[in-house]
N, C-alpha and C positions, 0 to 999 in steps of 0.2 A: 788859061783858067777863066771861066766866065764869072760874072758878077756875083752869082749865087754861091760859088764854090767855097769861099772862106766861111760863110755861115754854115753850109752843109758840113764842112770839115769839123767845126766846133761842135755841131749837133751830133755828128757821128762819134766824136771823142767822148762826149757826155753820155751818149747812149751806151757805149761799151763800159764806161766808168761806172755807171749806175749798176750794170750787171755785176761787176767785180765787187762793188761796195755792199750790195744787197744779196750777193751770193745767189743770183738767179739768172737763168738763161734769158736771152732777149731775141727779138725778131731780127731777121737779116737786115743789114743796112740797105741792101739793094731793094728791099721791099718798102722800108721806111722812107727812103730818099731816092725816088726814081731818077735815073740819069747819073747816079753816083759813079764817078770815074776811077780808074786805077790810080791816076795821079792824086786825086783827092784822098783815096784810100791810104796811099803811102804818106801823105801829109798828116792824116789823122793818126797813123802809127807813130810818126816822128814827134807829133805833139804829145802823145801819151808817154813816149820814152823820155822826152825832155822833162816832163813833169815829174816822172819817177826819179830822174837823176837830181832834179831840184830838191826832192824830198829826202835825198841821202843815198839812193841806190847808185850803182855804177854799171856802165856798159863793159862786159868782159868778152864780148864776141858777137858773132852773127850766125844765123841758121839759114839754110837754103831749103826750100820746099818745092814741091811739084817737079822733081827732077826726073820722074819716070813717065814714059809715054802714056801708060794707062791712066795715071792721075791727070795729066794734061788733057787727055781726051775727055775724061769725065767732066772736067770744068770748062772745056771748050777753049783752052788756051794753047799757045805754042811756045811758051817759055816758063822758066821757074819763077818763084817769088822769094822774098827774103824777110827775115825778122831779126830782132835784136835779142841777145842773151844778156841778162843782168846778173849781178852777183848773187842776188837772192833766189835765183832760179837753179843754182847748182846743188845737186844732192850727191853725197859721197857714194862710191860704189859699195855695194852690200848694205847701203843705208835703207831707210824706210821713209815713205811719203804719206802723210795723213790725207785721206780722201777729202777731208774738209777744206783742203787747199785748192781742190780741183772741181771742175764741172762735169765733164764727160771724157775722161782721159783715155788715151791709146798709147801703146808703147811701140817704138820702132827702132831698129838698130842702124847705126851709121859709123862712118869713119870720121874722126875729128882731126882737124889740122890745127896745130898751135904754131903761130907765126914767129919768126925771129927777126923779121924786118917788115916794114910797111909795104903794102901793095896798093898801087893807085892806078885806076883806069885812065884812059879808055882802051888801052891796047895790051892788057895783060894776057899772057899766054900760059898754057899748061906748064911749060918749062919754067916760066917765071915763078909759078906757084911752088913747084918742087924746090926751086932754089931758095925761096923765101921761107920755107917751112922748117921749123926747128925740129919738130917731131910729130908723129901721129899717134893716136890712141883709139881703142875701141870705145864706142859710146852708145848709150841709149837715150833717145829723145822721148820725152813724155809730151806728146802733142795734146792740145786741149782746145776747146772752143766755147766762147761765151755765147755763140749763136745756137738757138734751140735746135736739138736733134741733128747737129752738123749740117743744117740746111744752107749750105754756103755756095756762093759763087766766088770767083777770084777776088772781086773787090771786097767781099766780106772777110775772107781770110787774111788779105793783106792788111786791112785796117785793124784786125784783131792780132797784130804782131805775128802774122803768118801762122796763126793757130799754135803759137809757142806756149808750152806749159813750163816744163822743168827739163834739166838735162843731167846725165850721169856720165862721168868719164872713168875709163879703166885706169888702174894704178900704174901700169907699165907703159913706158915710152919707147917708141921705135923710130928709126930713121925711115923716111918715105922711100929713099932710094934703095933700101934693102930688099924691097919686094916688087913684084908686078902687081900694082894695086888693083888692076882690072880682074885679077884671078883670085883675089882673097875671097874666101867663102865664109859666110856667116850663117849660123843656125840660131833661130830665136825659139826659146822655150818659155812656156807659161806653166808654173807649178810642176816642172819636170817633163811636161809633154811638149814634143816638137810641134811648133806651130807653122813655121815656114823657113825657107832657105833663100839667101840672096848672095849676089856676087858684086864686087867692085865695079864691074862693067855695067851694072843696072842703072847707074846714075850718070846720064849723058855720055856713056861710054867709058868715062874715067872720073874718079872723084875730084881730081885736080882741075878738070875741065869746069866743074861746078863752081869751084872757088874762083877761077878765072872769070867766069861769067858774072859772079857776084861783084868782084872788084870793078869790072867794067860797068855793070849796072849802077853801082853806087856812085860812080863818077857823075851820073846825071843829077844826083842830089848833093854834090859837093862833099861826099863822104869817102874816106879811104879806109882800108883795112889796116889796123895798127899792129905793130910788133907786140907779141904777147897775147894777142886775141885768140880765142877759141872759135874755129869755124866748123860748124856741123855741115857736112858736105851733101847730105841727102840720104833718105831711107833706102836701104838696100833691098827691102821687101815690104810687103803690105803691113800697115799698122794693125795692131791687135788690141781689142777692147780690154781695158784693165778695170777690175773690180776689187773691192775691199777684200784683203786676204790673199791676193795674187802675188806671186813672186816671178819676176821675169829675169831670164839669163840670156845674154847674147854671147854666143861662143864663136870666136873668130879663129880660122886657121892662122897660124903665126902670131896673132896679136893677143891671144888669150881670151878671158871672159870678163864681162862687166855685168853687174846684177843690181836689181832694186826691187823692194817690196812695197806693197800698198796696204796701209793699215787704217 
């Protein structure tokens, strides 16, 4: 890390914090701070999460983004990214979300893993993830960005907690070994209209592969996945813009439905 990095990390953190406090989108970090790196972006994210925990929030899990090849190609990267899930980010299934909490939200459906034991890199495998998982549930992630018009590069989304907004978990729990997760089908509906379809194979070939990648990536930052944490394994299909009055339902074969409304 070069001599300017610590200062840029702090400035990046303050840039995004101002957006949150003033409820306004801001310019991309990669435009404000030329040369801003991925490592600096993760450090800015960790700084923000640490501050929120100091203020009374708690880490309840992690999310994985950029798991699909089209999204990676769009941002010019060859690997996923990750962000943190906080207790204040969870919304109950069939609950509602005030648009005033968000900037420019999109909804996407995922398979969530809830761990029964810790996972620590750097050599976690798909099989390790399956063994360490207590249960899986259907989920909707509400992704959001403090960057104006989603004009993001990888460094921007990473610093912005991987564009995390909120998350919704289904009420039913399932053993991951009961299904071939690659073949689970999901249909996403907005206001009863079918928007898209996705399969478990859409995320690095298998959702548990994404969780293994995350455990190994976090090893670089001295972080492990803890028992009890929620791990969102990546969107099974494209995110869909959400507006006030919208109701989203993700319907999974075998796993049932999860739903959220925007008010």
